[in-house]
N, C-alpha and C positions, 0 to 999 in steps of 0.2 A: 504494500500500500504506500502511496506517495505521502511525503511529509506535508504538514500544513504550510501553505504558502504565506498566509497573512499572519504576521507575528508583531508583537510590540517592539518599540525602540528601534525603528528602522531609519531614524533620522531626527532632525530638529524640528519641533513644532513651529518655532518662531521662523525658521528658514522656509518651511513649507508655506506658512501664511504670507510671508513676504513675497512669494512668487505668484500670489493671486492677483490677477489684473484688475479686478473690480474692487474699488475701495469700500463699497457697501458690503460686499461679501466678506472682506477682511474684518470690517467692524462687527458684522453679525457673528462672525466666527469667534471674535473676542468675547462677545456677550455669551455665546454658548459655552465657551471655555469656562468663564466665571460661574455660570449657572451649574454646569456639570461638575466642576471642581467642588463647589459647595454641597451639592446634593450627594455626590458619591464619596466625598472625603478623600479623593484620589487626585494625583497630579496627571496632567495630560501626557500621553505618549503617542508617537506616530505609529500607526499600523498600516504600512503601505501608504495609501492616500487617504486614510481615515485617521481621525484623532479620537483615541479611546481613553477611557478612565477605568483603572482597575482591570482585573482579569479573573476569570474562573475557569475551572476544568469541568467539562460536561461529558457524560457517557449516556448514550441512548440504549434502549433495550436491544436494538439491532446490533450493538457492539461498537457502533461508530462513536468515536470520542475525539475531543480536541480542546483547544483553549479559545476563549472569546473574551472580548472586552465586556465589562459590566454595562457600560453605557458609552455612547460616542456619536460622532457625526462625521460626515464628509461634505465639504463645500464644493459640490459638483457645479459644472458650468451653468446648467439650466435651473438647478434647485439644490437645496440641502437634503441630504439623506441623513436622518436622525435615527440612530440605532437604539431602540428601546427593547432590549433582549428579553426582559422579564414581562413585557406587556402582553405577550401572546400565550403565556402560561395560563392554565385553567384558573388559578387562584386570582388572576388579575383581569380577566376578560370583561367581566360585567362592569367593573369600575372604569376600565380603559374606555369602553364604549360610551359610558356616561360622560367622561372627560372629553373625548373626541367630539361629541355633539356640541360642546361649548368652545372648542379650540379656535375655530376660524377656518380660513381657506387652507385646505390640506388634502392629501390623499394618504391612505394607509395600506401598507402591505402586511405581511405576516407579523413582522417585528420592526418594520422600517416605516418611519413617518417621513413624508416628503412635503416640503414647503419651499416656496420660491424665495421668500424673504421673511424675516422675523416680524416685520410690520404687518404682515397678513394674519398673524395669530396672536392670541392672548398669552403673554409670557407667564402669567400666573398659572394658567392651565397647563402650559408646557412644564412648569416646575412640578406641578402635581403629578403629571404623567411620568416625568423623570423619577420622582421620588417613589411612585408606585413600582416602576420597573426595577429600580435598584433594590428596594426592599424585597420584592418578589424573588429576584435572583439570589440575594443573600439568604433568604429563608429556604429556597430550593437547593442551593449549593452552599452549605455553611462555610466552606473553606474560601469563599469569594471575598 
């Protein structure tokens, strides 16, 4: 089986942000870093082209296992991908859906929230989503 490609500490977060062409995307990224640092209690690290906070080891019943960030985001060209890994776990789904209904302009994948800019959403609700996700991961994976 091939090794996991995406791992933490692949470079400097500051250098990565400095390469972003869009000043608004850089500014929104700094807001997300502050919010996720506070919610997770972890420092940011670069995971390829994603900025992650903390890490946990997962193992599925199928035997598949790996390491993932507890929470994070990627400032993609078209929109932000915000990784709320705990939000798709059964313990969080009902509350997540209630929060998403109040969030603002977004779309949601399994555990990935997509927003074009932070001004499109309610940051207080994003904080609640992030807190829910982090708490759910830490409860599900106690070594996180």
